[in-house]
C-alpha positions, 0 to 999 in steps of 0.5 A, a space after each residue: 500500500 502507498 501512504 494514505 491519510 492526512 498527517 496527524 499530530 503525535 507526541 514523540 518518545 525518543 530513545 535508542 530502541 526500535 519498536 516494530 509493528 505487532 511487537 511489544 516493548 517495556 518502557 521505564 518512564 522517569 524524565 519529567 517531560 515523558 511523564 507529562 507525555 504519558 499523562 496526556 496520552 492516557 487522557 486521550 487514545 493512549 498512543 504516541 510515536 516511538 522514534 529511534 535516536 542514538 545521541 552518541 552517534 548523531 548528537 542532539 535529537 532534531 525533528 527532521 522530516 523523513 524520520 521513520 518511527 512506529 506508533 506505540 499504544 499503551 497496553 499496560 500502565 503501572 505508576 510508581 509512587 515517586 512519579 515514575 511509571 512502567 509501561 508496556 506498549 505495543 507497536 501498531 503502524 509505521 509513520 514518517 515525520 512531516 514537520 515538527 510542532 512548536 508548543 508549550 509542552 515539554 516533550 516533542 510533537 510532530 505532524 506524521 503521515 502513514 508509512 506503508 510498504 510500496 505496492 508490489 506483487 504478493 504472489 508467492 509471499 506466503 511461501 516466502 514467509 514460510 521459508 524464512 520461518 523454517 530458517 529461523 526454526 533451524 537456527 533456533 534448533 542449532 544455536 539456541 535450544 533444540 527443546 525450547 518452545 518457539 513462538 508461532 508464526 503465521 505465514 498468512 500475515 506480515 512476518 518480517 517484523 515478528 522475526 526481526 524482533 527475535 534477532 538481537 542486532 545493532 539498532 542501526 540494522 533494526 532501524 533500516 529494517 523498519 524503514 524498508 518498504 518491501 516485506 520481500 526485502 525485509 525477509 531477505 535481510 533477515 535470512 542473510 543474518 540467519 544464514 550467517 549464524 547457521 554457517 558457524 554450526 556447519 
């Protein structure tokens, strides 16, 4: 699908991590600006944008047009008496920043638009997903624990993000995968990593 829908206003949570659609992430909220952001989100639809940023590599965060992130929906909220909180968020859809917003709020806000995959033929996609799932299970059997209980994957739905969430590589790789607009491309990237792991056991 191409990008659809008008840009909308979204508060932003900036951190070194990358959230994928359909996956979950725990967050510890302690900075005052993000406490305020979470409070506002809980008053509305419980959603904010999670954007990857490494200040050591890139310096201060800037709301640059074209940055890609993931909408996070709060599914669990546990307040701590001193004002901090623990969240569990679930990734929904990807977005791209169109413009920053100046406001009186202490946290970042931006106008964002949907960021979807480019149109491409889907013939053979189910079989392609199934091949990556088999490769992942082969790696798990050899490199992790042959008796371990593995998550179920459905080749009839988007699979690349669920697989990538279980591959612990650097955040630059994870962000590049988030920005890819083809599931075939994402699966190719994942397979390359899995085959590299398998080669160590052959």
